[in-house]
C-alpha positions as CSV (number, residue, x, y, z in Angstrom):
1,M,0.0,0.0,0.0
2,G,1.3,3.4,-0.9
3,R,1.5,6.5,1.2
4,F,0.3,9.9,0.2
5,G,1.1,13.4,1.3
6,V,0.9,17.2,0.3
7,V,3.7,18.5,-1.9
8,G,4.2,22.2,-2.7
9,A,1.3,24.2,-4.2
10,N,-0.6,21.1,-5.0
11,R,-2.2,21.5,-1.6
12,F,-4.0,24.7,-2.7
13,Q,-5.0,23.0,-6.1
14,G,-6.5,19.9,-4.4
15,V,-4.0,17.6,-6.0
16,W,-2.4,14.8,-3.8
17,T,1.0,13.6,-5.0
18,P,2.7,10.5,-3.5
19,C,5.8,11.0,-1.5
20,A,8.2,8.7,0.2
21,G,7.9,8.2,4.0
22,D,10.5,7.6,6.5
23,R,11.5,4.0,7.7
24,K,9.1,4.2,10.7
25,E,6.0,4.8,8.6
26,E,7.0,2.0,6.2
27,Q,7.2,-0.3,9.2
28,E,3.6,0.8,10.1
29,D,2.4,-0.1,6.6
30,E,4.1,-3.6,6.9
31,G,2.4,-4.0,10.2
32,W,-1.0,-3.4,8.8
33,E,-0.3,-6.0,6.0
34,W,0.9,-8.5,8.5
35,L,-2.2,-8.1,10.6
36,L,-4.5,-8.6,7.6
37,K,-2.6,-11.7,6.6
38,S,-2.9,-13.0,10.1
39,L,-6.6,-12.4,10.2
40,R,-7.0,-14.2,6.9
41,E,-5.0,-17.2,8.1
42,K,-7.0,-17.3,11.3
43,M,-10.2,-17.2,9.3
44,G,-9.0,-20.0,7.0
45,E,-8.0,-22.1,10.0
46,L,-11.6,-21.8,11.4
47,V,-13.1,-22.6,8.0
48,R,-10.8,-25.7,7.7
49,R,-11.9,-27.0,11.1
50,A,-15.6,-26.5,10.0
51,V,-15.0,-28.4,6.8
52,S,-13.1,-31.2,8.6
53,D,-16.0,-31.7,11.0
54,S,-18.5,-31.8,8.2
55,G,-16.5,-34.2,6.1
56,G,-16.0,-36.6,9.0
57,S,-19.7,-37.0,9.5
58,R,-20.3,-37.9,5.9
59,G,-17.5,-40.5,5.9
60,E,-19.1,-42.3,8.8
61,G,-22.4,-42.5,7.0
62,E,-20.8,-44.1,3.9
63,K,-19.2,-46.8,6.2
64,G,-22.5,-47.5,7.8
65,G,-23.9,-48.7,4.4
66,K,-26.2,-45.7,4.0
67,Q,-26.5,-44.4,0.4
68,A,-25.4,-41.0,-0.2
69,P,-28.2,-38.5,-1.0
70,R,-28.5,-37.4,-4.6
71,P,-27.0,-34.1,-5.4
72,S,-29.3,-31.1,-5.4
73,E,-29.9,-28.8,-8.3
74,E,-27.3,-26.4,-7.0
75,S,-24.7,-29.1,-6.9
76,R,-25.4,-29.9,-10.6
77,Q,-24.4,-26.4,-11.7
78,P,-21.0,-25.9,-13.1
79,K,-18.3,-25.1,-10.5
80,M,-17.7,-21.2,-10.1
81,E,-14.3,-19.7,-10.0
82,T,-13.4,-18.4,-6.6
83,P,-12.9,-14.7,-6.5
84,P,-9.3,-13.4,-6.5
85,S,-9.7,-11.9,-3.1
86,Q,-10.6,-15.4,-1.6
87,D,-8.0,-17.9,-0.6
88,Q,-8.7,-21.1,-2.6
89,T,-7.2,-23.3,0.1
90,S,-9.4,-21.9,2.7
91,Q,-12.6,-23.1,1.0
92,V,-11.6,-26.8,0.4
93,D,-10.5,-29.4,2.9
94,P,-6.9,-30.3,2.2
95,G,-7.6,-34.0,2.7
96,R,-10.5,-34.0,0.3
97,R,-9.4,-31.8,-2.6
98,G,-12.2,-31.0,-5.0
99,R,-15.0,-30.7,-2.5
100,R,-16.6,-27.3,-2.2
101,L,-17.7,-25.7,1.1
102,A,-21.3,-25.8,2.1
103,P,-23.3,-22.7,1.0
104,E,-23.8,-21.6,4.6
105,Q,-20.1,-21.8,5.2
106,Q,-19.3,-19.9,2.0
107,N,-21.8,-17.1,2.9
108,L,-20.2,-16.9,6.3
109,L,-16.7,-16.6,4.9
110,K,-17.9,-13.9,2.4
111,K,-19.5,-11.9,5.1
112,A,-16.5,-12.2,7.4
113,E,-14.1,-11.1,4.6
114,I,-16.5,-8.2,3.7
115,E,-16.7,-7.0,7.3
116,L,-12.9,-7.4,7.6
117,K,-12.3,-5.3,4.5
118,K,-14.8,-2.6,5.6
119,K,-13.1,-2.4,9.0
120,F,-9.6,-2.3,7.4
121,T,-10.6,0.2,4.8
122,A,-12.2,2.5,7.5
123,E,-9.1,2.2,9.7
124,E,-6.8,2.9,6.7
125,Q,-8.9,5.9,5.7
126,I,-8.6,7.2,9.3
127,R,-4.9,6.8,9.3
128,K,-4.6,8.6,5.9
129,N,-6.7,11.5,7.1
130,H,-4.6,11.7,10.3
131,M,-1.5,11.8,8.2
132,R,-3.0,14.5,6.0
133,N,-4.1,16.6,9.0
134,Q,-0.6,16.3,10.4
135,N,0.9,17.5,7.1
136,L,-1.7,20.4,6.9
137,T,-1.0,21.4,10.5
138,S,2.8,21.3,9.9
139,M,2.3,23.4,6.8
140,K,0.1,25.9,8.6
141,I,2.6,26.2,11.5
142,M,5.4,26.7,9.0
143,V,3.4,29.4,7.2
144,D,2.6,31.2,10.5
145,I,6.2,31.1,11.4
146,L,7.4,32.4,8.1
147,S,4.7,35.3,8.2
148,T,5.8,36.2,11.7
149,V,9.4,36.2,10.8
150,S,8.8,38.2,7.7
151,G,6.9,40.7,9.8
152,L,9.7,40.9,12.3
153,I,12.4,41.4,9.8
154,P,11.5,45.1,9.0
155,L,11.3,45.7,12.7
156,L,14.6,44.1,13.3
157,F,16.2,46.2,10.5
158,L,14.5,49.3,12.1
159,L,15.9,48.6,15.5
160,A,19.3,47.9,14.1
161,N,19.2,51.1,12.0
162,F,18.0,53.0,15.1
163,S,20.7,51.6,17.3
164,G,23.3,52.8,14.8
165,R,21.8,56.1,14.5
166,L,21.4,56.4,18.3
167,V,25.1,55.7,18.8
168,A,26.0,58.1,16.0
169,A,23.7,60.8,17.4
170,L,25.2,60.4,20.9
171,K,28.7,60.7,19.5
172,S,27.7,63.8,17.6
173,L,26.1,65.3,20.7
174,L,29.3,64.7,22.7
175,V,31.4,67.9,22.9
176,K,35.0,67.1,23.6
177,K,36.8,69.0,26.3
178,K,39.4,70.4,23.9
179,D,36.7,71.8,21.6
180,R,35.2,74.0,24.2
181,V,36.5,77.6,25.1
182,L,33.3,79.0,26.8
183,T,33.6,79.8,30.4
184,F,31.6,81.7,33.1
185,D,33.4,84.9,32.2
186,D,31.9,84.7,28.7
187,V,28.3,84.6,30.2
188,I,27.2,88.2,30.7
189,G,24.9,88.8,33.6
190,L,23.2,86.0,35.5
191,E,25.5,86.4,38.5
192,E,23.3,84.4,41.0
193,A,23.0,81.5,38.7
194,K,26.8,81.5,37.9
195,E,27.5,81.4,41.6
196,E,25.4,78.3,42.1
197,L,26.9,76.5,39.2
198,K,30.5,77.3,40.2
199,E,29.9,75.1,43.3
200,V,28.7,72.3,41.0
201,A,31.8,72.7,38.9
202,D,33.9,72.4,42.1
203,F,32.1,69.1,42.9
204,L,33.2,67.8,39.5
205,Q,36.8,69.0,39.8
206,H,37.3,67.8,43.4
207,P,34.9,64.8,44.2
208,K,37.3,63.1,46.6
209,Q,37.5,66.2,48.8
210,Y,33.8,66.4,49.2
211,R,33.5,62.6,49.6
212,D,35.9,62.6,52.4
213,L,33.8,65.3,54.1
214,G,30.7,63.0,53.7
215,V,29.1,65.3,51.1
216,R,26.8,63.7,48.6
217,I,27.5,65.1,45.1
218,P,24.2,66.2,43.5
219,A,22.8,64.0,40.9
220,G,21.0,66.8,39.0
221,V,20.4,70.5,38.7
222,I,17.3,72.1,37.4
223,L,17.6,75.4,35.4
224,E,14.2,77.1,35.3
225,G,13.6,80.1,33.3
226,P,11.9,81.6,30.2
227,P,13.1,80.7,26.6
228,G,16.3,82.2,25.5
229,S,17.4,83.4,28.9
230,G,20.8,81.5,28.8
231,K,20.2,78.1,30.3
232,T,22.1,76.2,27.6
233,L,24.9,78.7,27.8
234,L,25.2,78.2,31.4
235,A,25.4,74.4,31.1
236,K,28.2,74.7,28.5
237,A,30.2,77.0,30.6
238,L,29.8,74.6,33.5
239,A,31.2,71.8,31.6
240,A,34.1,73.9,30.5
241,E,34.8,75.1,34.0
242,A,34.7,71.6,35.4
243,K,36.8,70.2,32.6
244,A,34.2,67.5,32.0
245,S,32.7,66.0,28.9
246,F,29.3,67.6,27.8
247,I,26.4,65.9,26.1
248,A,23.5,68.1,25.0
249,T,20.0,66.9,23.8
250,S,16.4,67.8,24.1
251,G,13.5,66.1,25.8
252,S,11.5,65.9,22.6
253,S,14.2,63.9,20.8
254,F,13.6,60.9,23.1
255,G,10.0,60.1,21.8
256,G,9.2,57.6,19.0
257,V,6.5,55.6,17.3
258,L,7.3,52.5,19.4
259,M,6.3,52.1,23.1
260,G,9.4,51.9,25.3
261,L,11.7,53.6,22.7
262,A,12.1,56.6,25.0
263,A,13.2,54.5,27.9
264,M,15.7,52.8,25.7
265,R,17.2,56.0,24.5
266,I,17.5,57.3,28.1
267,R,19.3,54.1,29.0
268,S,21.7,54.4,26.1
269,L,22.3,58.1,26.8
270,F,23.4,57.5,30.4
271,Q,25.5,54.5,29.4
272,R,27.3,56.9,27.0
273,A,27.7,59.5,29.8
274,R,29.2,57.0,32.2
275,A,31.7,55.9,29.6
276,C,32.7,59.6,29.2
277,A,32.7,60.5,32.9
278,P,33.3,62.9,34.4
279,C,30.4,64.1,32.3
280,I,27.6,66.6,32.2
281,V,24.4,65.6,30.5
282,F,22.3,68.6,29.4
283,I,18.6,67.9,28.5
284,D,16.6,70.9,27.2
285,E,12.8,71.0,27.2
286,F,13.0,68.6,30.2
287,D,9.3,69.0,30.8
288,S,8.4,67.0,27.6
289,L,10.4,64.1,29.0
290,A,9.5,63.9,32.8
291,K,5.8,64.9,32.7
292,K,3.5,64.2,35.6
293,R,2.0,60.7,35.7
294,F,-1.7,60.2,36.1
295,S,-3.5,57.2,37.3
296,E,-6.5,57.8,35.0
297,S,-6.0,58.8,31.4
298,V,-8.0,58.6,28.2
299,N,-5.0,57.5,26.1
300,K,-3.8,54.5,28.0
301,G,-0.9,53.7,25.5
302,A,0.6,57.2,25.8
303,E,0.2,57.2,29.6
304,M,1.9,53.8,29.8
305,D,4.8,55.0,27.6
306,N,5.2,58.1,29.8
307,D,5.3,55.9,32.9
308,L,8.0,53.7,31.3
309,T,10.0,56.8,30.4
310,V,9.7,58.4,33.8
311,N,10.5,55.2,35.6
312,Q,13.6,54.6,33.5
313,L,14.7,58.3,34.2
314,L,14.3,57.6,37.9
315,T,16.3,54.4,37.7
316,E,19.2,56.2,36.0
317,L,19.2,59.1,38.5
318,D,19.2,56.7,41.4
319,G,21.7,54.4,39.7
320,F,24.6,56.8,39.4
321,V,27.2,54.6,40.8
322,S,29.7,57.0,39.4
323,R,28.8,59.4,42.2
324,K,30.9,57.1,44.6
325,T,33.9,57.2,42.3
326,N,36.2,59.9,41.1
327,K,34.3,60.3,37.8
328,P,30.8,61.7,38.6
329,V,28.0,62.3,36.1
330,I,25.6,65.2,36.7
331,L,22.4,65.8,34.8
332,I,21.5,69.5,34.0
333,A,17.8,69.9,33.0
334,A,16.4,73.0,31.6
335,T,12.7,73.9,31.6
336,N,10.3,76.8,31.5
337,R,7.5,74.7,33.0
338,A,8.7,73.3,36.3
339,E,5.2,72.9,37.6
340,S,4.5,70.2,35.0
341,L,7.3,67.9,36.1
342,D,6.7,64.7,38.0
343,P,7.1,65.2,41.8
344,A,9.2,61.9,42.0
345,V,11.7,63.5,39.6
346,M,12.0,66.8,41.5
347,R,12.6,65.3,45.0
348,P,15.9,66.0,46.7
349,G,18.5,63.3,46.0
350,R,17.7,63.4,42.3
351,F,17.6,67.2,41.6
352,D,19.3,68.8,44.6
353,R,19.7,72.3,43.0
354,K,16.9,74.4,41.5
355,I,18.3,77.6,39.9
356,F,16.2,80.3,38.3
357,V,17.6,81.9,35.2
358,G,15.7,85.2,34.4
359,Y,16.0,87.9,31.9
360,P,19.1,90.2,32.1
361,D,18.9,93.5,33.7
362,V,19.9,96.8,32.0
363,K,23.6,96.4,32.7
364,A,23.7,92.9,31.5
365,R,21.6,93.9,28.4
366,E,24.1,96.6,27.5
367,G,26.9,94.1,28.0
368,I,25.3,91.6,25.7
369,L,24.6,94.2,23.0
370,R,28.4,95.2,23.0
371,H,29.4,91.5,23.0
372,Y,27.5,90.8,19.9
373,M,28.5,94.0,18.3
374,K,32.2,92.9,18.5
375,G,33.7,92.1,15.2
376,K,31.3,94.3,13.2
377,P,32.3,97.7,11.8
378,T,30.3,100.3,13.6
379,G,29.8,104.1,13.2
380,E,30.8,106.7,15.8
381,D,27.1,107.1,17.0
382,V,26.6,103.4,17.8
383,E,28.6,103.4,21.1
384,D,26.3,105.9,22.9
385,H,23.2,104.5,21.2
386,L,23.7,101.0,22.6
387,S,23.0,102.4,26.2
388,K,19.7,103.8,25.0
389,V,18.7,100.5,23.3
390,A,19.6,98.7,26.5
391,K,17.1,100.9,28.5
392,R,14.4,100.4,26.0
393,T,14.7,96.6,25.9
394,I,13.2,95.7,29.3
395,G,12.2,92.0,29.3
396,W,14.3,91.1,26.3
397,S,16.3,87.8,26.5
398,G,19.9,87.4,25.3
399,A,18.6,85.6,22.2
400,H,16.4,88.6,21.4
401,L,19.3,91.0,21.8
402,E,21.5,88.9,19.5
403,N,18.8,88.9,16.9
404,L,18.5,92.7,17.2
405,I,22.2,93.1,16.4
406,N,21.9,90.8,13.5
407,E,18.9,92.6,12.1
408,A,20.8,95.9,12.4
409,A,23.7,94.5,10.3
410,L,21.1,93.3,7.8
411,F,19.7,96.8,7.5
412,A,23.2,98.2,6.9
413,G,23.7,95.7,4.1
414,R,20.5,96.6,2.5
415,R,21.5,100.2,2.2
416,N,25.0,99.2,1.0
417,A,26.7,100.8,4.0
418,S,30.2,99.8,5.1
419,E,29.3,100.0,8.8
420,V,26.4,99.5,11.2
421,G,25.0,102.8,12.4
422,A,22.5,104.1,15.0
423,M,19.8,104.3,12.2
424,D,20.3,100.6,11.6
425,L,19.7,99.8,15.3
426,E,16.6,102.0,15.3
427,A,15.3,100.3,12.2
428,A,15.9,96.8,13.6
429,F,14.2,97.9,16.9
430,E,11.1,99.2,15.1
431,R,10.9,96.0,13.0
432,H,11.0,94.0,16.2
433,M,8.4,96.1,18.0
434,L,6.0,97.1,15.2
435,G,6.7,94.5,12.5
436,P,8.0,95.2,8.9
437,R,6.7,98.0,6.8
438,K,3.8,97.3,4.5
439,K,5.0,97.2,0.9
440,G,3.7,99.7,-1.7
441,D,2.7,103.3,-1.4
442,T,1.6,104.2,2.1
443,W,-1.4,106.3,1.0
444,K,-3.4,105.2,-2.2
445,S,-7.0,106.1,-1.5
446,K,-8.8,109.1,-3.1
447,D,-8.8,111.0,0.2
448,A,-5.1,110.1,1.0
449,E,-4.3,113.6,2.1
450,R,-7.1,113.6,4.6
451,V,-6.3,110.2,6.0
452,L,-2.6,111.2,6.3
453,R,-3.6,114.3,8.3
454,V,-5.9,112.5,10.6
455,T,-3.4,109.8,11.3
456,A,-0.7,112.4,12.1
457,I,-3.0,114.2,14.4
458,H,-4.0,111.0,16.2
459,E,-0.4,109.8,16.8
460,A,0.7,113.3,17.8
461,G,-2.0,113.3,20.5
462,H,-0.7,110.1,22.0
463,A,2.9,111.3,22.0
464,L,2.1,114.8,23.4
465,V,-0.1,113.6,26.2
466,S,2.4,110.9,27.3
467,T,5.2,113.5,27.2
468,L,3.4,116.3,29.1
469,H,1.6,114.2,31.6
470,P,3.5,114.1,34.9
471,D,3.1,110.3,35.1
472,G,3.3,109.6,31.5
473,A,5.7,107.1,29.9
474,E,8.8,108.1,27.9
475,V,8.1,108.1,24.2
476,Q,10.5,106.0,22.2
477,S,9.3,106.8,18.6
478,V,6.3,107.9,16.7
479,T,5.4,106.8,13.1
480,I,2.5,107.1,10.7
481,V,3.8,104.4,8.4
482,P,1.6,101.4,8.4
483,R,3.2,98.3,9.9
484,T,2.1,94.7,9.8
485,G,2.3,94.5,13.6
486,A,0.7,97.9,14.3
487,A,-2.9,98.5,15.1
488,G,-5.1,101.6,14.8
489,V,-5.3,103.8,11.7
490,G,-1.9,102.9,10.4
491,G,0.4,104.6,12.8
492,F,2.1,103.7,16.1
493,T,3.6,105.3,19.1
494,S,6.0,103.2,21.1
495,F,7.2,103.9,24.7
496,I,10.0,102.8,26.8
497,P,8.7,100.3,29.3
498,S,9.1,100.9,33.0
499,S,11.5,98.7,35.0
500,D,9.3,99.0,38.1
501,D,7.4,95.9,38.9
502,L,5.0,97.8,41.0
503,Q,2.6,100.3,39.3
504,S,1.1,103.1,41.3
505,L,-2.4,104.5,40.8
506,R,-0.9,107.7,39.4
507,R,1.2,105.7,36.8
508,L,-1.9,103.8,35.7
509,E,-3.9,106.9,35.4
510,G,-1.1,108.3,33.2
511,Q,-1.3,105.2,30.9
512,L,-5.1,105.6,30.6
513,A,-4.7,109.3,29.6
514,M,-2.1,108.4,27.0
515,A,-4.4,105.7,25.5
516,M,-7.2,108.3,25.2
517,G,-4.8,111.0,23.7
518,G,-5.6,109.9,20.1
519,R,-9.3,110.3,20.3
520,A,-8.9,113.5,22.3
521,A,-6.6,115.0,19.6
522,E,-9.1,114.2,16.8
523,E,-11.9,115.9,18.8
524,V,-9.8,118.9,19.5
525,A,-8.4,119.3,16.0
526,L,-11.3,118.1,13.9
527,G,-14.4,118.6,16.1
528,E,-16.6,116.3,18.0
529,R,-18.6,115.3,14.9
530,N,-15.5,114.5,12.7
531,V,-13.7,111.9,14.9
532,T,-12.9,108.6,13.3
533,T,-12.7,104.9,14.2
534,G,-9.0,105.1,14.6
535,A,-9.3,104.9,18.5
536,T,-11.0,101.5,18.4
537,G,-7.9,99.7,19.7
538,D,-7.1,102.5,22.1
539,I,-10.6,102.3,23.8
540,A,-10.3,98.5,24.1
541,H,-6.9,98.8,25.8
542,A,-8.2,101.6,28.1
543,T,-11.2,99.6,29.1
544,Q,-9.2,96.5,29.9
545,L,-6.7,98.5,32.0
546,A,-9.6,100.2,33.9
547,R,-11.3,96.9,34.6
548,L,-8.1,95.5,36.1
549,M,-7.8,98.7,38.2
550,V,-11.3,98.1,39.5
551,E,-11.7,94.4,39.8
552,E,-8.1,93.3,40.5
553,F,-6.1,96.1,42.0
554,G,-8.8,97.6,44.3
555,F,-8.5,101.2,42.9
556,A,-12.3,101.9,42.9
557,P,-13.8,103.0,46.3
558,E,-17.3,102.1,45.2
559,V,-16.3,98.5,44.6
560,G,-13.9,98.1,47.5
561,L,-10.8,96.1,48.2
562,V,-12.1,92.8,46.7
563,K,-11.2,90.8,43.7
564,V,-14.4,90.3,41.7
565,G,-12.9,89.4,38.4
566,E,-12.5,85.9,36.8
567,G,-11.0,83.5,39.4
568,G,-11.7,85.9,42.3
569,F,-13.0,84.7,45.7
570,F,-15.7,87.4,45.9
571,R,-19.0,86.3,44.5
572,R,-20.3,88.7,41.8
573,S,-23.8,89.9,42.2
574,P,-25.9,92.0,39.7
575,G,-25.3,95.0,42.0
576,D,-21.6,94.4,42.1
577,Q,-21.4,94.2,38.3
578,E,-23.2,97.5,37.9
579,K,-20.8,99.2,40.4
580,S,-17.9,97.7,38.6
581,D,-19.0,98.9,35.2
582,S,-19.8,102.3,36.6
583,A,-16.2,102.6,38.0
584,V,-14.7,101.6,34.7
585,R,-16.7,104.2,32.9
586,R,-15.6,106.8,35.5
587,L,-11.9,106.0,35.1
588,T,-11.9,106.0,31.2
589,Q,-13.9,109.3,31.1
590,Q,-11.5,111.0,33.6
591,A,-8.6,109.8,31.4
592,F,-10.2,111.3,28.3
593,D,-11.0,114.6,30.1
594,T,-7.4,114.8,31.3
595,A,-6.0,114.2,27.8
596,K,-8.3,116.6,26.2
597,G,-7.4,119.3,28.7
598,I,-3.6,118.8,27.9
599,L,-4.2,119.1,24.2
600,E,-6.6,122.1,24.3
601,K,-3.9,123.9,26.3
602,N,-1.2,123.0,23.7
603,R,-3.3,123.2,20.6
604,N,-0.6,124.8,18.5
605,L,2.0,122.3,19.6
606,L,-0.3,119.5,18.6
607,F,-0.5,120.8,15.1
608,R,3.3,121.4,14.9
609,I,4.0,117.7,15.8
610,A,1.3,116.6,13.3
611,D,3.0,118.6,10.6
612,L,6.4,117.1,11.5
613,L,5.0,113.6,11.2
614,A,3.3,114.3,7.9
615,E,6.7,115.5,6.6
616,K,9.0,112.8,8.0
617,E,6.5,109.9,8.6
618,T,8.7,108.9,11.6
619,I,10.3,110.9,14.5
620,S,12.3,109.7,17.4
621,G,11.6,110.3,21.0
622,D,14.6,112.6,21.3
623,E,13.3,114.7,18.3
624,L,9.8,114.9,19.8
625,R,11.1,116.1,23.2
626,K,13.3,118.8,21.5
627,T,10.3,120.0,19.6
628,I,8.1,120.2,22.7
629,E,10.8,122.0,24.8
630,K,11.2,124.6,22.0
631,H,7.5,125.5,21.9
632,T,6.4,125.1,25.5
633,K,6.7,127.8,28.1
634,G,6.5,126.8,31.7
635,D,4.2,124.0,33.1
636,T,1.9,122.9,30.4
637,F,-0.3,120.6,32.5
């Protein structure tokens, strides 16, 4: 009997092709044949015994003188050939060859063989089906394995490629000691932050000295401050002062499409840092890496990945074995959102120092401007003008100041100048504050002359009220040139901001009067019925400031010393709302009356400044003050 199996694609076409089995399966086939042969022999032996018993009875009858019965009609029929499947010797007694079996015995033998064949055929079919199922199962398992492996191959290539890129990226991030020349002396301003970091540098330079005293070297330092304030610069200077390796990266670079990728990158980063110890690891945008963990979140996958990232970071911070050796590793993390960091990360023992890095003061701003101006050809008027620019750039970061100097050099190049002048610094400052000039002709409408005149009067009113009011702000520049960043009717008056963090009631009243100066100038010069919509932005600003004075600062007696604005603790009632609105109207109206009184008293000066603006389009604060001093006599308020 042959064996059948599945070969190649014939399985999918329903074709069964014979294939050779191994020795064990051939032995199983021979066993089935032996069993069939044994059953046949056993059946033949039973038949022979039955025939022998029948023949013996007939022989005894003949010996007794009895005549043998006549043959029946069936016995007279010609002898039939035995089917090939029957054993000839099993149907005839060997001692009496030629005699046939009785019909009952033949029927019994046929039924036995038929039942035996059915049983054998059924068992053989079961065996074949079992073998086929085994082959199909093996093929299915093989296909599943191949499909799984084929799906993993791109992932393996991706991980291999990522590993190579990660190593290359870490090597590129590493700044060798000999390549750095930046020190704390090169960092202008930020004196408090530098003093704190100098102690950390001393830890890195003399770890044994502090270890002998039982001092635990800090594992990390948090630099908190607004963008561009110099956090990265301080970290680089710290690495140079400590003569340590420096690795810089950002928190957003650790993320990826695969869960756990950030944790793996953190592990690789600190392995690299330990290999380069003593080393400083600087991570900017640290809040994107160590965010607070929440027990309940809509996005479970992202939350789980964040948990893995934070846990791996905590493990690395706690596992700084190098802190006990002569080659420590310190993590410097910079962020402008320290409140969003996970509390477990911020606890002492992981980040022992928290240093605030703020914006530079006026002295530091002037030093930064002079530092970035080095190496550039400058005019004679630039040296004194830098001090004025430093006073006008309150709240500017070092990055903003560097961009200002670069813009000034660009303006000098546009006018084909060989050196940077004060006018270039002014142009760069105006671009930063007001935006670039609108392209094309400034005035193209049919009534361009009227619009130009109204705009000049409006801006002259702002500048004149601010200068003549005893608590007004210092005017920086006045322009009627439309700018992309300027609001109103196309002009803009800029002021030098105050360095005081606390604002008095008189100072705020001066700001309200300055905001109302444009509308008051239009009414004084053009009449009450000819005012324009140019004061829309001014009125909105004055209303907002007056509401803060009433509801936040407690400057309205009718409302009282309570906070009734949004987020306040005093519950607002309809009566309180009416009082608040009434106080806001009172403050804005008083400011308008004050501005109008100043302009009515100096009507001729208002027209003089408006004419100067219409002629030059832009005048500086110094030019404005000279014009006012020339035409005023005594106290004008």
